[in-house]
Backbone as a ProteinNet text record, in pm:
[ID]
protein_1_A
[PRIMARY]
MKKYIITAALSLFSIISLSAQSKKDAQVSKLYQNYIAIKSALASDDADKTSKAATEFIKTASTIDYKLVSEGNLNILRKDASAISDARTVAAQRETFFNLSDNMIALTKEFKLSEKPVYVQYCPMADASWLSDEKQIANPYYGKSMLTCGSVKSEIK
[TERTIARY]
-1484.6	-1590.9	-1629.4	-1528.9	-1551.6	-1637.1	-1607.3	-1680.3	-1829.2	-1858.4	-1996.8	-2069	-2000.2	-2060.6	-2095.1	-2004	-2029.1	-2146.8	-2149.9	-2259.8	-2392	-2392	-2513.4	-2557.9	-2463.3	-2495.3	-2554.5	-2494.6	-2546.5	-2684.7	-2705.6	-2836.9	-2942.5	-2908.7	-2999.6	-3031.1	-2928.2	-2948.4	-3042.9	-3026.2	-3112.7	-3257.3	-3278	-3413.2	-3475.9	-3399.9	-3450.2	-3483.9	-3398.4	-3423.7	-3550.2	-3567.2	-3687.6	-3811.9	-3802.5	-3914.4	-3949.1	-3848.6	-3871.3	-3930	-3880.7	-3931.5	-4079.3	-4116.8	-4255.7	-4345	-4299.1	-4377.3	-4392.9	-4284.2	-4285.2	-4385	-4374.9	-4464.8	-4609.7	-4631.8	-4767.8	-4830.5	-4754.1	-4807.3	-4844.7	-4756.6	-4782.2	-4888.2	-4895.1	-4996.6	-5137.1	-5152.2	-5281.8	-5320.7	-5223.1	-5246.9	-5294.9	-5232.4	-5272.4	-5417.1	-5455.4	-5593.3	-5691.9	-5653.3	-5737.7	-5748.4	-5637.4	-5636.3	-5731.7	-5726.5	-5814.6	-5961.2	-5992	-6129.8	-6172.4	-6080.9	-6110.3	-6135.9	-6046	-6059.4	-6192.7	-6229.8	-6354.8	-6477.6	-6472.7	-6584.8	-6600.1	-6488	-6494.4	-6547.8	-6506.1	-6553.3	-6704.2	-6759.2	-6904	-6978.5	-6908.4	-6968.4	-7030.7	-6971.3	-7027.7	-6941.1	-6983.3	-6906.1	-6893.9	-7001.5	-6997.6	-6901.3	-6910.3	-6823	-6676.8	-6654.5	-6519.4	-6463.9	-6547.4	-6506.6	-6469	-6549.6	-6521.6	-6392.3	-6372.5	-6251.4	-6127.6	-6140.1	-6028.7	-5996.9	-6098.8	-6078.3	-6000.5	-6033.8	-5959.6	-5815.3	-5795	-5659.9	-5577.2	-5636.3	-5567.3	-5528.3	-5621.9	-5594	-5476.1	-5476.1	-5366.9	-5235.2	-5237.4	-5115.5	-5057.1	-5143.4	-5098.2	-5029.9	-5047	-4984.6	-4851	-4817.9	-4694.3	-4574	-4472.1	-4348.9	-4273.1	-4226.3	-4150.1	-4019.4	-3974.8	-3853.1	-3881.2	-4008.3	-4046.2	-4074.2	-4159.9	-4196.1	-4169.6	-4102.8	-4064.9	-4187.6	-4166.4	-4274	-4331	-4243.3	-4287.8	-4380.5	-4342.4	-4426.7	-4560.3	-4557.1	-4683	-4771.8	-4711.8	-4790.4	-4859.8	-4789.3	-4848.7	-4965.8	-4946.5	-5054	-5174.5	-5148.2	-5258.1	-5329.8	-5253.6	-5313	-5408.3	-5363.2	-5449.3	-5573.5	-5554.2	-5667.1	-5763	-5710	-5796	-5881.9	-5822.4	-5899.2	-6010.7	-5980.4	-6082.7	-6191.2	-6149.6	-6244.8	-6336.9	-6280.1	-6357.7	-6447.2	-6410.9	-6488.8	-6625.6	-6726.2	-6861.8	-6911.9	-6836.3	-6879	-6774.3	-6820.3	-6729.9	-6632.6	-6679.7	-6592.7	-6473.8	-6499.4	-6391.3	-6298	-6355	-6273.5	-6182	-6232.8	-6153.3	-6034.7	-6052.5	-5942.5	-5821.4	-5845.7	-5736.2	-5687.4	-5774.2	-5735.6	-5620.4	-5616.1	-5506.5	-5372.2	-5358	-5233.4	-5207.7	-5311.7	-5298	-5247.8	-5301.5	-5260.5	-5114.2	-5071.7	-4931.2	-4837.4	-4874.1	-4791.1	-4793	-4906.9	-4915.6	-4840.2	-4842.4	-4767.7	-4618.6	-4571.1	-4429.7	-4398.4	-4489.1	-4470.3	-4468.1	-4548.7	-4558	-4424.5	-4347	-4217.7	-4114.6	-4141.4	-4049.1	-4086.5	-4214.3	-4263.1	-4341.6	-4339	-4424.3	-4558.8	-4660.2	-4788.8	-4887.1	-4862.7	-4959.7	-4890.9	-4945.5	-4895.5	-4934.4	-5046.9	-5094.2	-5029.5	-5029.3	-4975.1	-5055.8	-4988.2	-5052.5	-5045.9	-5159.5	-5167	-5170.3	-5087.8	-5094.2	-5179.6	-5293.5	-5386.5	-5391.2	-5434.9	-5428.5	-5554.2	-5606.1	-5720.7	-5673.9	-5677	-5632.3	-5724.5	-5851.9	-5946.9	-5915	-5877.8	-5842.5	-5693.5	-5616.9	-5470.4	-5417.8	-5466.3	-5432.6	-5421.6	-5337.6	-5316.7	-5373.2	-5386.8	-5427	-5379.9	-5384.5	-5347.9	-5473.7	-5457	-5568.5	-5516.2	-5601.6	-5563.5	-5616.7	-5674.2	-5722.2	-5698.2	-5687.6	-5660.7	-5778.2	-5897.7	-6018.5	-6022.8	-6056.1	-6060.5	-6190.5	-6177.9	-6290.9	-6245.4	-6274	-6218.9	-6272	-6182.4	-6225.4	-6244.9	-6195.4	-6205.3	-6336	-6401.2	-6528.5	-6642.1	-6609.6	-6713.3	-6801.7	-6929.6	-7023.9	-7037.3	-7010	-7025.8	-6924.5	-6806	-6704.4	-6622	-6689.5	-6628.5	-6511.9	-6518.2	-6413.5	-6311.9	-6316.4	-6220.8	-6083.9	-5985.2	-5849.9	-5782.6	-5659.8	-5583.1	-5479.4	-5429.1	-5322.4	-5192.1	-5128.1	-5004.1	-4882.7	-4888.2	-4780.2	-4829.5	-4746.2	-4777.9	-4658.5	-4684.6	-4579.3	-4598.5	-4494.4	-4506.4	-4432
1954	1919.9	1772.7	1686.4	1543.1	1514.9	1589.3	1574	1605.2	1710	1748.8	1644.9	1587.2	1484.4	1361.5	1321.4	1206	1234.6	1355.1	1393.6	1392.8	1447.3	1449.9	1307.9	1223.8	1084.9	1011.6	1030.6	966.6	1019.2	1149.2	1207.9	1149.1	1137.1	1079.6	934.6	858.3	719.3	710.9	799.2	801.6	829.9	924.3	958.2	838.6	772.1	654.1	544	523.4	421.3	452.2	579.4	617.6	598.2	629.1	610.5	462.3	377.8	233.7	182.7	234.8	195.2	231.2	350.6	394.2	304.7	270.6	184.2	46.2	-4.8	-135.6	-135.1	-35.4	-26.4	-10.2	63.5	85.4	-46	-130.6	-259.4	-347.4	-355.3	-439.9	-376	-244.2	-173.5	-207.4	-219.9	-258.4	-397.9	-487.2	-622.5	-617	-530.5	-512.1	-462.8	-368.4	-318.8	-430.9	-517.8	-633.6	-728.1	-746.2	-830.2	-772.6	-640.1	-573.9	-596.3	-596.8	-622.5	-765.4	-861.3	-1000.2	-1005.3	-941.4	-940.3	-879.8	-768.4	-699.4	-783.9	-850.1	-935.9	-1054.2	-1111.2	-1222.1	-1173	-1054.8	-998.8	-974.4	-951.3	-929.9	-1058.1	-1172.1	-1304.3	-1315.5	-1252.1	-1249.2	-1332.1	-1456	-1548	-1497.8	-1442.7	-1395	-1277.3	-1181.7	-1065.3	-1108.1	-1204.8	-1256.7	-1320.3	-1399.1	-1465.9	-1363.8	-1259.3	-1154.6	-1079.6	-1050.5	-979.8	-1067.3	-1196.8	-1289	-1295.6	-1289.1	-1288	-1163.4	-1048.1	-924.7	-935.3	-999.2	-1020.8	-1101.4	-1205.9	-1290.9	-1208.6	-1126.5	-1041.8	-948.9	-885.1	-794.1	-869.7	-985.6	-1065.5	-1106.4	-1125.6	-1166	-1053	-929.1	-815.3	-774	-831.5	-792.4	-858.6	-778.9	-822.9	-919.3	-1030.3	-1129.1	-1072.8	-959.4	-896.1	-829.7	-798.8	-734.3	-837.6	-931.2	-1039.4	-1167.5	-1262.1	-1383.8	-1458.1	-1528.3	-1606.1	-1706.4	-1768.1	-1866.5	-1804.4	-1686.6	-1618.7	-1576.7	-1525.8	-1485.8	-1607.4	-1719.8	-1841.8	-1887.7	-1877.6	-1915.5	-1823.3	-1692.5	-1596.4	-1623.4	-1648.6	-1676.8	-1806.6	-1906.5	-2035.6	-2017.9	-1945.6	-1919.5	-1840.5	-1735.6	-1652.6	-1733.1	-1823.5	-1908.5	-2000.6	-2056.5	-2143.4	-2063.9	-1940.1	-1854.5	-1820.3	-1787.5	-1752	-1868.8	-1989.1	-2108.1	-2161.4	-2134.2	-2184.3	-2117.4	-2192.8	-2138	-2104.6	-2143	-2110.1	-2021.8	-1939.2	-1851.3	-1935	-2046.1	-2131.6	-2182.7	-2228.2	-2277.8	-2163.2	-2047.5	-1931.4	-1890.7	-1897.4	-1858.1	-1951.5	-2079.2	-2175.4	-2134.9	-2093.8	-2055	-1913.4	-1829.4	-1691.5	-1689.3	-1789	-1803.3	-1802.8	-1886.8	-1893.9	-1764.6	-1713	-1589.3	-1476.6	-1469.4	-1364.8	-1379.3	-1500.7	-1521.4	-1478.5	-1510.8	-1473.7	-1323.1	-1260	-1114.4	-1041	-1095.2	-1032.9	-1034.4	-1145.1	-1154	-1051.1	-1034.1	-938.1	-794.7	-768.9	-635.9	-591	-686.7	-653.1	-614.9	-647.4	-615.1	-487.8	-453.2	-341.9	-242.6	-118	-17.2	-26.9	-75.6	-102.6	12.8	104.3	210.3	330.8	447.5	568	566.2	502.9	489.4	365.2	355.7	234.2	110	-3.3	-132.2	-207.1	-256.4	-323.5	-474.7	-543.5	-689.2	-719	-784.2	-813.6	-964	-1003.2	-1143.1	-1183.4	-1300.5	-1357	-1482.4	-1480.1	-1597.5	-1718.5	-1695.4	-1806.1	-1884.6	-1812.9	-1877.9	-1909.2	-1853.1	-1860.7	-1819.8	-1704.1	-1657.2	-1505	-1459.1	-1315	-1270.2	-1139	-1079.6	-935.6	-876	-735.3	-650.1	-527.8	-434.4	-294.1	-212.5	-73.6	19.6	-39.3	40.3	-34.5	41.7	-18.7	-100.3	-53.8	-121.3	-264.1	-357.8	-499.2	-529.9	-594.2	-649.3	-789.8	-886.2	-1020.6	-1097.8	-1129.9	-1203.6	-1353.5	-1404.1	-1547.1	-1586.5	-1490.7	-1519.7	-1428.4	-1323	-1234.8	-1177.8	-1167.3	-1101.6	-1172.9	-1303.9	-1375.6	-1331.2	-1286.8	-1235.9	-1128.4	-1028.4	-927	-853.2	-827.2	-748.4	-833.9	-965.9	-1054.5	-1037.1	-1004.7	-991.2	-866.6	-849.1	-732.8	-697.7	-576	-532.2	-591.7	-670.7	-738	-648.7	-580.8	-488.5	-389.5	-288.3	-184.2	-169.7	-174.2	-160.2	-25.6	58.8	192.7	201.5
7914.9	7821.6	7835.6	7847.5	7860.8	7985.9	8091.8	8217.3	8197.2	8120.6	8094.7	8009.7	7914.7	7829	7912.8	7999.6	8086.2	8178.8	8237.4	8326.2	8249.8	8128.9	8046.6	8011.7	7977	7942.5	8063	8178.8	8300.3	8335.2	8317.1	8344	8250.7	8124.1	8026.6	8061.6	8099.9	8139	8259	8355.8	8474.2	8436.1	8345.2	8299.8	8228.3	8142.2	8071.6	8171.4	8269.8	8371.8	8450.2	8487.3	8560	8474.7	8348.1	8255.9	8244.5	8230.4	8221.5	8352.7	8464.9	8596.2	8608.4	8564	8571.4	8487	8367.7	8279.9	8342.9	8397.5	8461	8576.8	8661.8	8775.9	8730.1	8622.8	8572.4	8527.2	8458.4	8413.3	8532	8629	8745	8835	8836.3	8913.6	8862.4	8732	8673.2	8720.1	8728.6	8778.1	8923.8	9001.4	9141.6	9150.1	9064.5	9064.8	9030.6	8936.7	8904.2	9024.8	9094.6	9215.6	9320.9	9340.8	9439	9400.8	9271.8	9227.3	9264.7	9251.2	9291.1	9442	9518.3	9665	9707.3	9648.1	9683.5	9648.9	9534.1	9493.2	9589.1	9631	9728	9862.3	9904.1	10031.3	10028.4	9909.4	9898.1	9859.8	9864.3	9838.1	9698.7	9599.6	9464.3	9368.3	9342.3	9257.7	9113.6	9057.8	8918.5	8903.7	8995	8990.8	9010.6	9098.4	9123.1	8996.6	8929.7	8806	8698.1	8684.1	8584.9	8618.8	8746.8	8789.6	8763.7	8785.4	8760.7	8611.4	8527.2	8382.2	8340.7	8399.3	8371.3	8419.5	8532.5	8587	8485.9	8430.2	8332.1	8209	8160.6	8043.6	8070.8	8187.9	8223.7	8236.2	8302.8	8320.5	8185.4	8086.8	7953	7877.2	7923.8	7854.6	7916.8	8031.4	8100.7	8033.9	8011.4	7947.1	8038.9	7981.4	8058.4	8112.8	8058	8110.3	8245.1	8271.5	8397.4	8506.2	8472	8563.4	8486.1	8547.6	8475.5	8422.1	8312.4	8250.6	8350.4	8427.4	8526.7	8630.6	8680.5	8779.5	8719.4	8597.3	8532.2	8506.7	8469.1	8446.8	8574.4	8686.9	8815.9	8849.3	8829.7	8856.4	8765.7	8637.7	8543.2	8578.8	8621.8	8658.7	8777.4	8878.8	8995.1	8954.5	8875.3	8831.8	8743.6	8661.9	8577.6	8663.8	8767	8857.6	8926	8964.2	9026.6	8924.6	8804	8698.5	8662.7	8658.7	8619.7	8731.1	8856	8969.6	8972.3	9007.1	9007.7	9147.7	9250.7	9386.6	9453.8	9543.8	9617.1	9700.6	9756.6	9838.8	9756.8	9635.5	9549	9508.2	9482	9445	9560	9680.4	9798.2	9820	9789	9805.1	9721.5	9598.5	9509.2	9538.6	9590.8	9623.2	9723.2	9809.8	9906.8	9833.1	9727.2	9648.8	9572.6	9510.1	9433.3	9524	9643.4	9738.1	9777.5	9809	9846.5	9733.8	9611.2	9496.1	9470.8	9489.9	9472.4	9583.5	9704	9814.5	9781.2	9727.1	9687.5	9578.9	9483.3	9374.7	9427.6	9529	9589.2	9647.2	9691.9	9751.9	9646.4	9519.1	9410.4	9334.7	9332.3	9251.2	9335.6	9292.5	9354.9	9283.9	9354.2	9291.7	9299	9391.7	9412.7	9476	9450.6	9515.9	9663.8	9692.3	9830.5	9891.4	10023.1	10085.7	10045.7	10041.3	10016.5	10149.4	10194.3	10323.8	10305.1	10382.6	10388.1	10510.8	10486.3	10594.3	10617.8	10738.3	10777.1	10853.7	10819.2	10890.4	10964.8	11098.6	11173.5	11155.4	11131	11112	10984.1	10878	10750.9	10745	10838.3	10837.6	10700.4	10655.1	10521	10517.8	10425.9	10406.7	10272.7	10257.6	10130.6	10127.9	10009.9	9992.2	9991.8	10041.7	10039.4	10011.4	9953.4	9927.1	10035.4	10140.7	10253.4	10384.2	10493.5	10625.3	10676.1	10644.9	10692.7	10639.6	10726.3	10689.1	10615.7	10499.4	10425.1	10385.7	10471.4	10461.8	10339.7	10245	10126	10151.3	10263.2	10292.2	10358.8	10424.4	10490.8	10446.1	10374.5	10322.6	10431.7	10401.2	10492	10626.5	10631.6	10757.8	10863.7	10820.5	10913.9	10843.5	10793.5	10707.8	10772.6	10901.3	10965.9	11042.1	11023.8	11089.6	11024.6	11104.5	11052.6	11104.1	11063	11104.5	10997.3	11008.2	10917.7	10970.7	10888.7	10927.4	10898.1	10783	10747.1	10642.9	10619.5	10522.5	10429.3	10299.6	10200.8	10133.3	10140.6	10082.2	9952.6
[MASK]
+++++++++++++++++++++++++++++++++++++++++++++++++++++++++++++++++++++++++++++++++++++++++++++++++++++++++++++++++++++++++++++++++++++++++++++++++++++++++++++

């Protein structure tokens, strides 16, 4: 009987852990979707859309529990997104997107952000990486002037 109680308790603990894991991933996954919106807006050379997407990113980052992502890491992400949101030119937004991307790539290695693969892409001209939800290159650092410049550096499943 004792064996069954222990097995039941461990099973329950596993279910609770999986539930907490799903919630954790869901919160950070929303942040990733906001990041993808910023990337897409930059790739289309749209400063206003980029600013709005960065504002949504900040709102989402403000709802994430510090137990999931440290306060320091969230502050860095919010600071980068705030600079992008406040910038009025695509060129200024792209400068900060470099930092935001590096920080999001690090976060991607800790959390499952999507059911689909997440691609780390790289532009040699900008010497910068970014995340994408598709293999096709849509370069956020050069937009329409060099939209397909870059390559898939790695895939995170």
